N, C-alpha and C positions, 0 to 999 in steps of 0.2 A: 504494500500500500504506500502511495506517495505521502510525503510529509504533509503536504497541503490538505490532503484528504483526512489524515488523522487530526490535523489542527482543527478542521471544520467539525469533525466528530466530537472532539473535546468541547468545543464551544457550544455545539447543539446540546450535548449532555448537561453541561453546566446550566444552560438556559432552561432546560426542562426541569432540572432539580430545583432551580430557583423559582420557577413559576409554580410548581407544585407546592413548594414551601410557603410561598406567599398566599396560596389558596387555603392550605390546611393548617398552617402555623398559627400559634396564639401568642407566644411570648414576644413582647415588643422588641427585645434585643435580637431575637432570632429573625424577626421580620426585617429588621434593618440589615442584618447580614445577608439574608436572601435577596433583598433589593440590590445590595452591592454586588453580589455574585452575578445577578442578572445584568447589571451595568457592565461588569467586566466581560461577560460573554458577548455582549453587544459590541463592546470596544474591540474584542478579538476579531469578530466577523467584519467589522469596519476596516480593521488593519489588513485583513486577508483580501477583501474584495476591492478596497480602494474607494468604496462608496461613502457618501456623506453619512455621518453618524445618525442623523435624524431619519434618513431614508432606510438605513439598516434597522433602526428601532421599529419603524413602521412595518417592515417586511418580516422581521425576525423575532421581536420581543414585545409586541403590543397587545397580545391576547391575555385573557384572564382564565382562571380555572385550570383543571387538569390538562396537561399538554397532550393533544391528540392531533392526528392529521386533519388538514382542511378538506372540505368536500365541495366539489364543483361538478357541473354538468356541461356537456356539449351536445348539440343537436345536429345530426347528420341528416339534412333534409334533401331528399332527392326529387327531381322532376325531369322527365325525359332523359333519364340516365345521367343527369348532371347534378353536381353537389352545390348547394347554396352556401356561399361564403359572404361574410360582412367585412367591410373595410374599417379597421380599428383606428380611432383617433389617437390613441396613446403612442403607437409605434409605427403608424402609417403602413401597416401590413394587414393581411387577411386571415380570418379564422372562421370556423363554424360558430354560430351563435351559442353563447353560454356564459357561465359565470358562477360566482359563489352561491351556495345553497342558502336560502333564507331559513331561519330557525323555525318558522311556522308552516313550511311547505315540505311536501315529500320531494324526493329527487325528481320524480316524473313531473310533478306540478311545477317545480323550479325550471325544468327544461322547457316546458311550454311557455312559462312566463318570460324567460330570457329570449326565446325565439321571437316572441311577439314584440318585446321591447327593442331588440337590436335589428330585427329584419322586417318587422311589420307583418309577419306571416302568422296565421293561425295554423297550427299543426296537429297531427295525430301521431302518437308514438306507436311504433310497431313492435319493437323489442330492444333489449340491451345488446349493443355490439361488443363493448369491452369495458372493463374496469381497470384503469391504468394508474400506475404510480408515476407522478410527474417528476420524480427524481431520476427517472431514466435519462441517460445521457444522449445527447445528439452530437455525433461526430466528436465525442470526447469532452463535450462541454455540458454543464448543467443546463437544462432547458428552462430553469426557473431561478430567479434571484432569491426565492424563499428557501431558507434552510430546512424548514419543516416540510415533510412530505405532503403532497396534495393528492387525494384520491379523486380521480376524474372519471365520472360515469358518462359514457358516450352512448347515445340512443339513436337507433335508426328510426327516421320519421318521414312522413310525407305531408305535403302542403295541402291545406284546405281552402286557402284564399288569403286575401289581405294585400296591402301595398306598403312599400317602404316609406317611412317618414324619418327624415334626418333628425338625429338626436345627439345627446352629449357623448355617447359611446361609439357610435358608428356613423360614417358619412355616406355610405352607399352599400348596396348588396347586389350580387349577381350569381348566376349559375355557371359552373365551370366543369369541363371534362378533366379526367385525370391527366391527360397529356397536354393540358393547357392551363396549368395552375398559376395564379399570381404569386408574388412573394408572400410567404406564410409567416404569421406571427408565432414563432417557435415556443414562446412561453405559454401559448394557448393550445396549439396543436402541431404535431410534427408531420413531416412527409409520410412517415411510416403509418401514423394513425389515419391520415387521409386515405392511403392505399387500403388499409384495413376496412375503412368505411365503404369504399367501392366494392371490395370483395364481399362484404356482408350484404350489400344491396343486390348483388348478382346471385348470391347463394340461395339455394332452396331449403337448406336445413342448417342454418348458421349456429355454431356453438360459441357461446360467450367466451371471450378471451379475458384473462386476468393475470396480474403479476403482483 
């Protein structure tokens, strides 16, 4: 294992211990120690990544409660054998509609909501394509700036209607074939995942993938 990978592992473990301690600890002095451990873990990740401390804190150590993976959804919406992608405002690249799961919605409800908000489409969900761990590397690089794993549930969907409306998250949407994809937002979906979605769309008996 490379030193930088072990360095990240140590920082992540310290952050997790600190967050759990802040959630379940009672002694005032222990809580102060846990808070400082969390600060140190955040500073370690900032030193490793070169990102501003505030940005690292937002990405890495801003949650409360017991440390668990984040949960998100992506909607693979097909029409005429093409996949709908939305143009993201944050990185000027394209992705399947999706986002973080809301606490009061199921993953399926969240997928439908995100698709409507980002693409203007009403959709129906056909099945789960894959449950992916977003710490999977893309050409040797982390696909996400977050140190904590993200569990990404990808649904196979079809369009029921609707029209795109420009919003704060996306500027346009369109359908693309596999051999004519635009630049992808890799923190949201990888080329491998897009290929998996096309394979699932064509399959007659798709088996859910997971890692």
